[in-house]
C-alpha positions, 0 to 999 in steps of 0.5 A: 513464433508466439501464438496469438490467444484465441477469442473464447466461444460464446459457449466458453464465455458463458462457462467461464462466467458460470465458474466465477459465479459459483467460485464467488459464492463458495469463497470464504472470507479469510479471517483478520490476520490469517493468511490465505491459501493463495498467499502462503507459498509467497510468504514462505519463499520471501521468508515474511512470516516474522513480519506478518506476526510483527504487523499483527502483534505490534502494528508495524514491522521492518521488511529487510532487503526489499530492494537493492540500495541502488534502486532507492538511489534512483527513487531519491533522485526522482523524489528530489527532482519532482519536488523541485517542480512541485508547489511544495518547493523542494519539501515533497511531491504528491501523486507519484504514481505513474509519473516515473517507471522507478515509482511504479517498480517500487510500488510493486516490489514482491515483498511489498505486495505480499505484506499488503495482501497479508494485511489488506487482502487481494484487490487492494488499491493504491491510495496515496504515494507521496514523497517527502524530504526532511532537512535538519530541523524539519519534522514534528511529532503528532501521534495519529492512526492513518485510519483517521477518517474511519469511525472507531471501533475500526474493523477488524480487518485492517483497511489501511496499510502504509509503507515508509520507503526510505532512500538513505535509511532512516534513524532516530536522529534522522527524523524517523517515524515513531510508534507506539507498539501494540496500540493497533489492538485498540482499534480506535483514535488516540485521545489528546491525553494519550498524545501527550503521555504515550511512550513511542519508539523510533523505527530505524531502517537500513537503506534497502529495507522499508517500514510498514505499519497498519491503519490502526497503530499510533504513530508520528513523524520524527524531528531530523536533528543532523545534516543531510536529508531524509527522503522518503516515499510514503506509499499507502495501499487500502482495502478494496472497499475503502475509498482511496485518497488519491484517484490514479484511474486517469492512467487507465485512459493512457493506452501506452501506459496500459500497454506497458504496465504490469498486472499488478500495477494495473490492479493497484490503480483499479483496472479490474474493479466494478466500481463505476462500470455502469452506464445508462445502457447497462448495469455493472460489469458483472464479470469484474463484479464477481471477481472483485467478490472473490478478491475481497474475501481473501 
């Protein structure tokens, strides 16, 4: 028989709150591209140090063997099904988080969350989950940085991270993303002249792996020149203080969804953050406030 957790006494709650306040005061901010002591064992276990270095130095990396290929087959079916129901007429679908368990599972894969935390810290938010489907002749080249609503220079701490999760893998002729390696170090938007003259390379990805790039690196979509489809989940995560593109907090009102969601997924949709917790009767939720201040520094 599983023991039910006992409620803390008022004294216990006060002690826990005081400990959290003290921890918040004494938590030092992790430097840009540094890995917190909390995260190091996970990076070791998942063998992601090379990916961490590539993301820092080149602005992008390919993470191998993120999930079994069969999971990406399921993801492909979900994207195509939802795309047929969307106004995009089979080309794609938006606001995918929370609409199918497969999307939620992919959003919280261990290697995905580990690299996301390494780049944009604890307390990250799910910003945008969009499915896209390219056919032969589809695609376009338009170099840009995903942090394109932030003023330059971009913060030294990366604020936006995008995972490109291809259900069939991605090749150059298949319309894969192209990137200008190292452009993230400039921490600014690309100029018109640079759009026309910058050398960019394709990011090729085997099925079961994913590509990921930070918000400062210049990149563009590719053009598909072969038959078939390129089906991709574009999953964007953002640092806690950056406003997400899509608001998934509506999922927190669904008691059944919250009951069955993982702690990681609830974190992505903002369950533990203090934003919006003040009312006319009281100020912000201070427990959530201090918890957020701790996560924001790591």
